[in-house]
PAZAPA-4460 file (N, C-alpha, C; in steps of 0.05 Angstrom, whole numbers, plus 32768, in hexadecimal, padded with zeros to 4 digits):
% residues 249
    n_x    n_y    n_z   ca_x   ca_y   ca_z    c_x    c_y    c_z   seq   type   mol
   8274   7F3F   81EB   825E   7F51   81E6   8247   7F4B   81F9     1      E     A
   8236   7F5E   81FC   821E   7F5A   820D   8207   7F50   81FD     2      K     A
   81F9   7F3D   8207   81E1   7F33   81FA   81C9   7F38   820D     3      R     A
   81B5   7F44   8204   819D   7F49   8214   8188   7F34   820E     4      D     A
   817C   7F2A   8223   8168   7F15   8221   8151   7F1C   8233     5      E     A
   8139   7F1D   8227   8120   7F21   8237   810F   7F09   8234     6      V     A
   8107   7EFD   824B   80F8   7EE4   824A   80DF   7EE6   825A     7      A     A
   80C9   7EDB   824F   80B0   7ED9   825D   80AE   7EBE   826A     8      E     A
   80AC   7EBE   8285   80AC   7EA5   8294   8096   7EA5   82A9     9      V     A
   8089   7E8E   82AC   8074   7E8C   82C0   807E   7E8D   82DD    10      E     A
   806C   7E96   82EF   8070   7E95   830C   8082   7EAB   8317    11      N     A
   808F   7EBB   8306   80A0   7ED0   8310   808E   7EE8   8319    12      F     A
   8097   7EF7   832E   8086   7F0C   8339   8084   7F24   8326    13      P     A
   806F   7F34   832A   806B   7F4D   831B   8083   7F60   8321    14      E     A
   808C   7F6D   830D   80A2   7F80   8310   80BD   7F73   830F    15      G     A
   80BF   7F59   830B   80D8   7F4B   830A   80E9   7F53   82F2    16      F     A
   80DB   7F5D   82DD   80E9   7F64   82C4   80FD   7F7B   82C7    17      G     A
   80FB   7F89   82DE   810E   7F9E   82E3   8129   7F95   82ED    18      G     A
   812B   7F7B   82F4   8143   7F70   82FF   8157   7F68   82E9    19      L     A
   8170   7F70   82EB   8184   7F69   82D7   8195   7F52   82E1    20      K     A
   8194   7F3C   82D3   81A3   7F24   82DA   81B8   7F1F   82C5    21      I     A
   81D1   7F20   82CE   81E8   7F1C   82BC   81F0   7EFE   82BC    22      A     A
   81F3   7EF3   82A5   81FC   7ED7   82A2   8218   7ED7   8296    23      I     A
   822B   7ECC   82A6   8247   7ECC   829E   8250   7EAF   829E    24      V     A
   825A   7EA6   8287   8260   7E89   8284   827A   7E85   8275    25      S     A
   8288   7E6F   827D   829F   7E65   826E   82B4   7E7B   8268    26      D     A
   82BD   7E88   827D   82D1   7E9D   8279   82EC   7E91   8272    27      T     A
   82F3   7E79   827C   830B   7E6B   8275   8324   7E7D   8277    28      H     A
   8326   7E8B   828E   833D   7E9D   8291   8357   7E8D   8293    29      I     A
   836B   7E94   8282   8384   7E86   8282   839A   7E96   828F    30      G     A
   83B3   7E8E   8289   83CA   7E9B   8295   83D6   7EAF   8282    31      R     A
   83E0   7EC5   828D   83ED   7ED9   827C   83E1   7EF4   827E    32      G     A
   83F1   7F08   8278   83E9   7F24   827A   83D0   7F29   8268    33      F     A
   83D0   7F1E   8250   83B9   7F23   823E   83A0   7F18   8249    34      H     A
   83A1   7F02   8258   838A   7EF6   8264   837F   7F07   827C    35      E     A
   8392   7F13   828A   8389   7F25   82A0   837B   7F3D   8294    36      R     A
   8384   7F47   827E   8377   7F5D   8270   835A   7F55   8267    37      I     A
   8358   7F3D   825C   833E   7F33   8253   832B   7F30   826B    38      R     A
   8336   7F25   8281   8325   7F22   8299   831A   7F3D   82A3    39      A     A
   832C   7F51   82A3   8323   7F6C   82AB   830E   7F77   8299    40      R     A
   8311   7F73   827F   82FD   7F7D   826C   82E2   7F70   8270    41      R     A
   82E3   7F56   8275   82CA   7F47   827A   82BB   7F53   8293    42      I     A
   82CA   7F55   82A9   82BE   7F5F   82C2   82B4   7F7B   82BE    43      A     A
   82C3   7F8C   82B1   82BB   7FA8   82AD   82A2   7FAA   829C    44      D     A
   82A0   7F99   8287   8289   7F99   8275   8270   7F91   8284    45      A     A
   8272   7F7C   8295   825B   7F72   82A4   8253   7F87   82B9    46      V     A
   8266   7F92   82C7   8260   7FA6   82DC   8254   7FBF   82D1    47      N     A
   825B   7FC6   82B8   8250   7FDE   82AB   8232   7FDC   82A8    48      A     A
   8227   7FC4   82A8   820A   7FC0   82A6   81FB   7FC2   82C1    49      Q     A
   820A   7FC6   82D6   81FF   7FC7   82F1   81EB   7FB1   82F7    50      S     A
   81F4   7F98   82F4   81E2   7F81   82F8   81D8   7F7F   8315    51      P     A
   81C0   7F76   8319   81B5   7F71   8334   81BF   7F56   833E    52      D     A
   81C2   7F42   832C   81CB   7F27   8334   81DE   7F1E   831E    53      I     A
   81F3   7F0F   8325   8204   7F03   8311   8204   7EE5   8315    54      I     A
   8200   7ED6   82FF   8200   7EB9   8300   8217   7EAF   82EF    55      L     A
   822A   7EA1   82FC   8241   7E95   82EE   823B   7E78   82E9    56      F     A
   8240   7E70   82D0   8238   7E55   82C7   8250   7E42   82C4    57      L     A
   8266   7E48   82D1   827C   7E35   82D2   8292   7E39   82BE    58      G     A
   82A7   7E28   82C0   82BF   7E2A   82B0   82CC   7E46   82B2    59      D     A
   82D5   7E4C   82CA   82E1   7E66   82D0   82FD   7E67   82C5    60      Y     A
   830B   7E50   82C4   8326   7E4E   82BA   8328   7E34   82AA    61      T     A
   8341   7E2D   82A2   8345   7E15   8292   834F   7DFE   82A3    62      N     A
   8346   7DE6   829B   834D   7DCE   82AB   835E   7DB9   829E    63      G     A
   8362   7DBB   8284   8372   7DA7   8276   8390   7DAD   8279    64      Y     A
   83A0   7D98   8278   83BD   7D9C   827C   83CA   7DAE   8268    65      F     A
   83BF   7DB0   8250   83CB   7DC0   823B   83C1   7DDD   823B    66      Y     A
   83AF   7DE3   824E   83A4   7DFE   824F   83AD   7E0A   826A    67      Q     A
   83B5   7E23   826A   83C0   7E2F   8282   83AA   7E3B   8293    68      T     A
   83AF   7E3B   82AD   839D   7E47   82C0   83AD   7E5B   82D1    69      S     A
   83A1   7E73   82D6   83B0   7E86   82E7   83B0   7E7E   8304    70      P     A
   83BD   7E8E   8314   83BE   7E89   8331   83A2   7E8D   833D    71      S     A
   839F   7E81   8355   8385   7E85   8363   8381   7EA2   8368    72      D     A
   8396   7EB1   836F   8393   7ECE   8375   8388   7EDD   835D    73      A     A
   8391   7ED7   8345   8387   7EE4   832D   836A   7EDF   8329    74      V     A
   8362   7EC6   832D   8345   7EBF   832A   8334   7ECC   833F    75      L     A
   833D   7ECD   8358   832E   7EDA   836D   832B   7EF8   8367    76      V     A
   8341   7F04   835D   833F   7F20   8356   832B   7F25   8340    77      D     A
   832B   7F13   832C   8318   7F15   8316   82FB   7F12   831F    78      F     A
   82F6   7EFD   832D   82DA   7EF7   8335   82D0   7F0A   834A    79      L     A
   82E2   7F14   835B   82DA   7F27   8370   82D2   7F42   8364    80      S     A
   82DC   7F48   834D   82D7   7F62   8341   82BB   7F65   8336    81      S     A
   82AC   7F4F   8332   8291   7F51   8329   827F   7F5B   8340    82      F     A
   826D   7F6E   8339   825C   7F7A   834D   823E   7F75   8347    83      K     A
   822F   7F6D   835B   8212   7F68   8357   8204   7F70   8371    84      A     A
   81ED   7F7D   836E   81DF   7F87   8386   81D5   7F71   8398    85      K     A
   81CA   7F5B   838C   81BD   7F47   839C   81CA   7F2C   839C    86      Y     A
   81E3   7F2B   8393   81F2   7F13   8396   81FE   7F08   837C    87      G     A
   8214   7EF8   8380   8222   7EEA   836A   8220   7ECC   8370    88      K     A
   8218   7EBD   835C   8214   7EA0   8360   8222   7E91   834A    89      F     A
   822D   7E7A   8350   823D   7E6B   833C   8239   7E4D   833E    90      G     A
   823E   7E40   8328   823D   7E23   8327   8258   7E19   831C    91      I     A
   825C   7DFF   831D   8275   7DF3   8313   8271   7DE9   82F6    92      Y     A
   8287   7DEA   82E6   8287   7DDF   82CB   829B   7DC8   82CA    93      G     A
   829E   7DBC   82B2   82B0   7DA6   82AF   82CD   7DAE   82B3    94      N     A
   82D5   7DC6   82AA   82F0   7DCF   82AE   82F6   7DD5   82CC    95      H     A
   82E2   7DDB   82DB   82E6   7DE0   82F7   82EC   7DC5   8305    96      D     A
   82DF   7DB0   82FC   82E6   7D95   8306   8303   7D8E   8300    97      F     A
   830B   7D94   82E7   8326   7D8E   82DF   833B   7D9F   82ED    98      L     A
   8333   7DB8   82F3   8346   7DCA   8301   8346   7DC3   831F    99      A     A
   8332   7DB5   8328   8331   7DAD   8344   831A   7DBB   8353   100      G     A
   8305   7DAC   835A   82EE   7DB9   8367   82F6   7DC6   8382   101      I     A
   8307   7DBA   8393   830E   7DC8   83AB   831B   7DE3   83A6   102      P     A
   832C   7DE4   8391   8339   7DFD   8389   8325   7E12   8380   103      R     A
   8313   7E0A   836E   8300   7E1D   8363   82EC   7E25   8379   104      I     A
   82E5   7E13   838A   82D2   7E1A   83A0   82DE   7E30   83B1   105      K     A
   82F8   7E2D   83B8   8305   7E41   83C8   8306   7E5C   83BA   106      G     A
   830B   7E5C   83A0   830C   7E75   8391   82F1   7E82   8390   107      I     A
   82DC   7E73   838B   82C1   7E7F   838A   82B9   7E8A   83A5   108      L     A
   82BE   7E7B   83BA   82B7   7E85   83D5   82C6   7E9F   83DB   109      E     A
   82E0   7EA0   83D5   82F0   7EB7   83DA   82E7   7ECF   83C9   110      A     A
   82D8   7ECA   83B3   82D0   7EDF   83A1   82B3   7EE9   83A7   111      S     A
   82A7   7EDE   83BD   828C   7EE6   83C4   8277   7EDA   83B3   112      G     A
   827C   7EC3   83A6   8269   7EB5   8395   825D   7E9E   83A4   113      I     A
   8242   7E9D   83A7   8235   7E87   83B3   8234   7E6F   83A0   114      K     A
   823D   7E58   83A8   823E   7E41   8397   8224   7E31   8399   115      I     A
   8219   7E2A   8382   8202   7E18   8380   820A   7DFE   8372   116      L     A
   8206   7DE8   837F   820E   7DCE   8375   81FB   7DB9   8380   117      C     A
   81E8   7DB1   836F   81D2   7DA0   8379   81C5   7DAD   8391   118      N     A
   81C0   7DC7   838E   81B4   7DD6   83A4   81A6   7DEF   8399   119      S     A
   819A   7DFE   83AA   818B   7E16   83A2   818E   7E2C   83B7   120      N     A
   8186   7E44   83AF   8187   7E5B   83C1   8170   7E6D   83BA   121      A     A
   8163   7E78   83CF   814F   7E8C   83CB   815C   7EA7   83C9   122      R     A
   8153   7EB7   83B6   815E   7ED2   83B1   8148   7EE6   83B5   123      V     A
   814B   7EF8   83C8   8137   7F0D   83CD   8141   7F27   83C2   124      D     A
   812F   7F34   83B2   8135   7F4E   83A6   811C   7F60   83A9   125      T     A
   811F   7F7A   83A6   8108   7F8C   83A6   80F4   7F85   8390   126      P     A
   80FC   7F77   837B   80EA   7F6F   8365   80DC   7F55   836B   127      S     A
   80E2   7F49   8382   80D5   7F2F   8389   80EA   7F1A   838E   128      G     A
   80E2   7F04   8398   80F4   7EEE   839F   80F2   7ED7   838B   129      S     A
   8108   7EC9   8387   8108   7EB2   8376   811D   7E9E   8380   130      F     A
   811F   7E87   8373   8133   7E73   837A   8146   7E6F   8363   131      Y     A
   8160   7E6B   836A   8174   7E61   8358   8179   7E44   8360   132      L     A
   8178   7E32   834C   817E   7E16   8351   8192   7E0C   833D   133      A     A
   81A3   7DFA   8345   81B8   7DF1   8332   81C0   7DD4   8338   134      A     A
   81C7   7DC6   8323   81D3   7DAC   8326   81F1   7DAE   8323   135      I     A
   81FF   7D99   832D   821C   7D97   8328   8221   7D92   830A   136      A     A
   8239   7D96   8301   823F   7D92   82E5   823A   7D75   82DE   137      D     A
   8227   7D6F   82CB   8220   7D54   82C5   8236   7D43   82B8   138      P     A
   824B   7D50   82AC   8260   7D41   829F   8275   7D36   82B2   139      Q     A
   8277   7D43   82C9   828E   7D3C   82DA   8286   7D35   82F7   140      T     A
   826D   7D3A   82FF   8265   7D37   831A   8249   7D2A   831C   141      M     A
   8242   7D1F   8333   8227   7D15   8337   8214   7D2C   833A   142      D     A
   81FE   7D2B   832B   81EB   7D41   832C   81CF   7D37   8333   143      Y     A
   81BF   7D49   833F   81A5   7D41   8349   8192   7D58   8347   144      S     A
   817D   7D55   8337   8168   7D69   8335   8158   7D6B   834F   145      Y     A
   8152   7D54   835B   8143   7D55   8374   8151   7D64   838A   146      S     A
   816C   7D61   838B   817B   7D70   839F   817C   7D8D   8398   147      A     A
   817E   7D93   837E   817F   7DAF   8375   8165   7DBE   837C   148      A     A
   814E   7DB0   837B   8134   7DBC   837F   8129   7DB8   839B   149      L     A
   8138   7DAB   83AC   812F   7DA3   83C7   8125   7DBC   83D6   150      K     A
   810D   7DB8   83E2   8100   7DCC   83F4   80F8   7DE6   83E6   151      D     A
   80F9   7DE7   83CB   80EE   7DFF   83BE   80CF   7DFB   83BC   152      I     A
   80C0   7E0E   83C7   80A3   7E0B   83C6   8098   7E09   83A9   153      P     A
   8082   7DFB   83A6   8075   7DF8   838C   806E   7E14   8381   154      N     A
   8070   7E16   8367   8068   7E2E   8358   807A   7E46   835E   155      H     A
   8091   7E41   836B   80A4   7E57   836F   80B3   7E5D   8355   156      S     A
   80BA   7E76   8351   80CA   7E7D   8339   80E7   7E72   833C   157      P     A
   80F1   7E64   8328   810B   7E57   8329   811A   7E5D   8310   158      I     A
   8134   7E65   8313   8147   7E66   82FD   8159   7E4E   8302   159      I     A
   815A   7E3C   82EF   816A   7E24   82F2   8185   7E27   82E3   160      F     A
   819B   7E21   82F1   81B6   7E24   82E6   81C3   7E09   82E1   161      M     A
   81CF   7E06   82CA   81DE   7DEE   82C4   81F5   7DF5   82B2   162      M     A
   820B   7DE7   82B4   8222   7DEE   82A3   821D   7DE6   8286   163      H     A
   8213   7DCE   8281   820F   7DC5   8266   81F1   7DC1   8261   164      T     A
   81E7   7DC8   8249   81CB   7DC2   8242   81C6   7DA6   823A   165      P     A
   81DA   7D94   823B   81D6   7D79   8232   81C0   7D6A   8241   166      A     A
   81BB   7D72   825A   81A7   7D64   826B   818D   7D74   826D   167      V     A
   8188   7D86   825A   8171   7D97   825A   8157   7D87   825B   168      L     A
   8156   7D70   824E   813E   7D60   824D   8136   7D55   8268   169      R     A
   8149   7D54   827B   8144   7D48   8295   8138   7D5B   82A9   170      E     A
   8137   7D75   82A3   812E   7D89   82B7   8111   7D84   82BE   171      I     A
   810A   7D83   82D8   80EE   7D80   82E0   80DC   7D95   82D4   172      P     A
   80C3   7D8E   82D0   80B1   7D9F   82C1   80AB   7DB9   82D0   173      E     A
   80AE   7DBA   82EA   80A8   7DD2   82F9   80BA   7DE9   82F2   174      R     A
   80D2   7DE3   82E6   80E5   7DF8   82DF   80DD   7E03   82C4   175      V     A
   80DD   7E1E   82C2   80D4   7E2B   82A9   80EB   7E39   829A   176      R     A
   8101   7E3E   82A8   8118   7E4B   829B   8132   7E3F   82A5   177      I     A
   8143   7E38   8292   815D   7E2C   8299   8173   7E3B   8289   178      A     A
   818A   7E3F   8296   81A0   7E4B   8288   81B9   7E39   8289   179      I     A
   81C8   7E3A   8274   81DF   7E27   8272   81F5   7E35   8262   180      S     A
   820D   7E29   8263   8224   7E32   8254   8231   7E1A   8245   181      G     A
   824B   7E18   8248   825A   7E01   823F   825E   7DFF   8221   182      H     A
   824A   7E05   8211   824C   7E00   81F4   825C   7E16   81E6   183      T     A
   825F   7E2D   81F2   826C   7E44   81E5   825D   7E4C   81CC   184      H     A
   8243   7E45   81CB   8233   7E4B   81B3   823C   7E3C   819B   185      G     A
   824D   7E27   819F   8259   7E18   8189   8275   7E22   8183   186      G     A
   827B   7E3B   818A   8295   7E48   8187   829C   7E4D   816A   187      Q     A
   8299   7E38   8159   829D   7E3B   813C   8282   7E37   812E   188      L     A
   8277   7E4C   8123   825D   7E4B   8117   825C   7E55   80FB   189      R     A
   8247   7E4E   80EC   8242   7E59   80D2   8226   7E65   80D2   190      L     A
   8222   7E7B   80C4   8207   7E86   80C3   81F3   7E72   80B9   191      P     A
   81DC   7E71   80C6   81C5   7E60   80BF   81CA   7E43   80C5   192      Y     A
   81E2   7E3A   80C8   81E8   7E1E   80CD   81EE   7E18   80EA   193      L     A
   81F8   7E2B   80F8   81FF   7E27   8114   821B   7E1C   8118   194      G     A
   821F   7E0D   812E   823A   7E04   8134   8245   7DF0   8120   195      N     A
   825F   7DF4   8119   826C   7DE3   8105   8273   7DC8   8111   196      I     A
   827E   7DC8   8129   8287   7DB0   8136   8272   7DA6   8149   197      V     A
   8267   7D8D   8144   8252   7D83   8156   825D   7D80   8173   198      P     A
   824C   7D85   8186   8253   7D83   81A2   8248   7D69   81AD   199      L     A
   8259   7D58   81B8   8251   7D3E   81C1   823A   7D3F   81D6   200      R     A
   8225   7D31   81D0   820F   7D2F   81E2   81FD   7D47   81E4   201      G     A
   8202   7D5C   81D3   81F1   7D74   81D5   81E4   7D79   81BA   202      I     A
   81CA   7D75   81B8   81BC   7D7A   819E   81C1   7D97   8195   203      P     A
   81C1   7D9A   817B   81C6   7DB4   816F   81B4   7DCA   8179   204      R     A
   819A   7DC4   817E   8188   7DD8   8187   818E   7DE3   81A3   205      E     A
   819D   7DD3   81B2   81A5   7DDC   81CD   81BE   7DEE   81CC   206      F     A
   81CC   7DEE   81B6   81E5   7DFE   81B4   81DE   7E1B   81AE   207      V     A
   81C8   7E20   81A1   81C0   7E3B   819B   81B9   7E4B   81B4   208      G     A
   81B0   7E63   81B0   81AD   7E75   81C6   8194   7E71   81D7   209      R     A
   817D   7E75   81CC   8164   7E74   81DC   8150   7E63   81CD   210      T     A
   8143   7E51   81DB   812F   7E40   81CF   811D   7E35   81E4   211      A     A
   8104   7E2F   81DC   80F2   7E21   81EE   80F5   7E03   81E9   212      Y     A
   80F8   7DF4   81FF   80FA   7DD7   81FE   80E0   7DCB   8209   213      Y     A
   80D3   7DBA   81F9   80BA   7DAE   8202   80A4   7DC2   8204   214      G     A
   80A7   7DDA   81F8   8092   7DED   81F7   808F   7DFE   8211   215      G     A
   809C   7DF6   8227   8098   7E04   8240   80B2   7E0E   824C   216      K     A
   80C7   7DFF   8249   80E1   7E06   8256   80F1   7E18   8244   217      L     A
   80F7   7E30   824E   8108   7E42   823F   8125   7E3D   8245   218      L     A
   8135   7E36   8231   8151   7E30   8234   8162   7E47   8229   219      S     A
   8173   7E52   823A   8185   7E67   8231   81A2   7E5D   8234   220      I     A
   81AF   7E5B   821D   81CB   7E50   821D   81DE   7E67   8216   221      N     A
   81F2   7E6B   8228   8205   7E81   8224   821C   7E77   8212   222      S     A
   8224   7E89   81FF   823B   7E83   81EF   8255   7E87   81FE   223      A     A
   8254   7E93   8216   826B   7E94   8227   827F   7EAA   821E   224      G     A
   8295   7EAB   822E   82A8   7EC1   822A   82C4   7EB7   8225   225      L     A
   82C8   7E9D   8224   82E3   7E92   8220   82E5   7E7E   820A   226      G     A
   82FC   7E71   8209   8302   7E5D   81F4   830A   7E43   8201   227      L     A
   8304   7E2D   81F3   830D   7E13   81FD   8315   7E01   81E5   228      S     A
   832B   7DF3   81E9   8335   7DE0   81D4   833E   7DEF   81BB   229      R     A
   832B   7DFB   81AC   8332   7E0A   8194   8334   7E27   819B   230      I     A
   834C   7E34   8197   8350   7E50   819F   8345   7E64   818B   231      P     A
   832B   7E61   8184   8320   7E73   8170   8301   7E73   8173   232      A     A
   82F5   7E89   816A   82D8   7E8A   8167   82D2   7E94   814A   233      R     A
   82BC   7E8A   813F   82B5   7E90   8124   8297   7E94   8123   234      F     A
   828E   7EAD   811C   8271   7EB4   811C   8265   7EAE   8137   235      F     A
   8274   7EB1   814C   826A   7EAA   8167   827A   7EBB   817C   236      C     A
   8275   7ED5   817D   8284   7EE6   818F   8280   7EDF   81AD   237      P     A
   8293   7EE4   81BE   828F   7EDF   81DA   827A   7EF2   81E5   238      P     A
   826B   7EE9   81F9   8255   7EF9   8203   824E   7EF3   8220   239      E     A
   8242   7F07   822D   8234   7F02   8246   8217   7F0C   8241   240      F     A
   8205   7F03   8252   81E9   7F08   824D   81DD   7F19   8264   241      T     A
   81CD   7F2D   825D   81BD   7F3B   8271   81A0   7F31   826D   242      I     A
   8196   7F22   8281   817C   7F16   827F   8168   7F25   8290   243      L     A
   8151   7F2B   8284   813A   7F35   8292   8123   7F22   828F   244      R     A
   8116   7F1B   82A5   80FF   7F08   82A5   80E5   7F17   82A9   245      I     A
   80D3   7F15   8296   80B9   7F22   8298   80A5   7F0D   82A1   246      I     A
   8094   7F12   82B5   8080   7EFE   82BE   806D   7EF8   82A7   247      P     A
   8069   7EDE   82A2   8057   7ED5   828D   803B   7ED2   8298   248      K     A
   8028   7EDF   828B   800D   7EDE   8295   8000   7EC3   8290   249      K     A
***
């Protein structure tokens, strides 16, 4: 399902709220005809929103030995089918490390997705310019905030991308909005109580959807579109997010 998110964030240019940013996370596309159908439905649903930019937060397929992964051609066909006016950008997740970073890197490049890994990119749009910055997956790779933010001018608008919110506390203060995936929103939830199964190293408040951390940093965590380990969701439907950022006065 589609989730709409409107956020007020400092330093973003006037008129930026008209830009539609799609957040796609944790698709975990597997092997089989039914998975190809699911992949097509995901891409069609996102494209139907006519996003200006698409941000992929990792875990494109499965990496554990007991979970199946489709061929590279199927994944390239899936990721290539996403359309965005001003670019597609992606980061690595823990399953991408398990599936093989060289393999996933080749798939993303062949799909027209710019990879961010301890790096950043300036994005220019008619609504104004901003920076995307991202660290490598903290669970499986060496990550560096200084490298991710290198050469970004002070007071520039930044959207920070990370696969897991576990390291949210470490984000430098200049960042005002961060997006993450990995948690699947808990995947198994109860009303009012949240996720049933605790996630190692991730406080419960980081598993939820949107929250301010430290009073200044807005954290948006995607519940994602796939499954991992437990093949079920409970009170936690799969989702992608359409984010609009309104300049905060």
